[in-house]
C-alpha positions in Angstrom: 0.1 0.1 0.1 1.2 3.5 -0.9 0.2 6.3 1.3 -0.6 9.7 -0.4 -0.8 13.1 1.3 -2.3 15.9 -0.6 -2.1 19.7 -0.2 -2.7 22.8 -2.1 -6.6 23.2 -2.3 -8.5 26.4 -1.6 -10.8 29.1 -2.9 -9.8 30.8 -6.0 -11.6 33.2 -8.3 -12.5 32.2 -12.0 -9.4 32.7 -14.2 -7.2 32.1 -11.3 -4.5 29.4 -10.6 -3.9 26.8 -8.1 -1.3 23.9 -7.7 -2.1 20.9 -6.0 0.7 18.5 -4.3 0.6 14.9 -3.7 3.4 13.2 -1.9 3.7 9.3 -2.0 5.4 7.2 0.9 7.4 5.3 -1.8 9.4 6.1 -4.8 7.3 6.8 -7.9 9.6 4.4 -9.7 7.9 1.4 -7.9 4.5 2.6 -9.4 2.8 1.9 -12.7 0.7 5.1 -12.9 -0.5 8.2 -10.9 -3.0 11.0 -11.3 -5.7 12.8 -10.1 -9.6 12.3 -10.0 -12.2 14.8 -9.0 -15.7 14.6 -7.6 -18.1 17.5 -7.6 -21.2 17.5 -5.3 -23.6 15.2 -6.7 -21.6 13.8 -9.3 -19.8 10.8 -9.6 -15.8 10.9 -9.4 -14.1 11.6 -12.7 -10.7 11.1 -13.9 -8.6 14.4 -14.4 -5.3 13.1 -15.5 -3.4 9.7 -15.6 0.1 9.4 -16.2 2.1 6.2 -16.8 5.3 6.3 -15.0 7.8 6.5 -17.7 5.2 6.7 -20.3 2.3 8.9 -21.6 0.1 11.4 -19.7 -3.6 11.7 -20.6 -5.9 14.4 -19.7 -9.6 14.7 -19.6 -10.9 17.0 -22.4 -12.5 19.4 -19.8 -9.1 20.2 -18.5 -6.7 19.9 -21.3 -4.7 22.7 -22.2 -5.5 24.3 -18.7 -4.0 21.8 -16.3 -0.6 20.3 -16.2 0.9 17.2 -14.4 4.2 17.0 -13.2 6.3 15.0 -10.8 9.4 15.6 -8.8 11.1 12.2 -8.5 13.6 13.2 -5.8 10.6 14.3 -3.6 8.2 11.4 -4.5 5.9 14.1 -5.3 3.4 14.8 -8.1 1.8 18.1 -9.0 -1.3 19.3 -10.7 -1.0 22.9 -12.1 -4.5 24.4 -12.6 -4.7 27.5 -14.8 -7.6 29.5 -15.7 -10.0 27.9 -13.4 -13.6 27.7 -14.0 -16.6 27.4 -11.6 -17.2 24.0 -12.9 -13.7 22.9 -11.9 -15.1 23.0 -8.2 -14.8 19.7 -6.7 -12.6 17.4 -4.2 -9.6 16.4 -6.1 -8.0 12.9 -5.3 -4.6 12.1 -5.9 -4.0 8.2 -6.7 -1.3 5.7 -7.4 -1.4 2.3 -8.9 1.2 -0.1 -8.1 0.4 -2.7 -10.7 -3.1 -1.8 -12.0 -6.3 -0.1 -10.9 -6.8 -3.0 -8.5 -3.8 -2.1 -6.5 -4.9 1.6 -6.2 -4.2 3.8 -3.4 -5.9 7.2 -2.8 -5.1 10.5 -1.1 -7.5 12.0 1.4 -8.8 14.7 -1.1 -8.4 18.2 -1.1 -11.2 20.9 -1.9 -10.9 23.2 -4.8 -13.6 25.8 -4.9 -13.8 28.1 -7.9 -16.0 31.3 -7.0 -16.2 34.9 -7.3 
C-alpha cells in the first residue's frame, strides 16, 4: 500500500490558478501510474489526468490545455498545476497511485478546490 498526502486546495476566483501536491510514501519508480480524479457535489468521481510512470500522460478533455501534471522524482511528489480555473472545476480532488493496475490503487485523502467569485 502506498500512502498519499495531498495539499494545495483552496478558494480561487474564476480565471485564477492553483497547484495541488501529492506526496507518496514510496518512490514513484515503484509505481505503474499516478494521477488525479475529482468529484463534484452530486456527481460521480471523474478522471482528471493519468500518467504512466515513464510513459504517456492523458488529460480529460475538460481540463486539457489548462491543467498540467508534473512530478519531482527526488521528492516522490506529483503536482497538478491548474490555470484558468472555472466554476465547474469546483470539486474535491483526489490523488491516486497504481502499483500494478487499478486493483492495486491507493488514494489520497482529497483536497477541496472551490472556484467562485
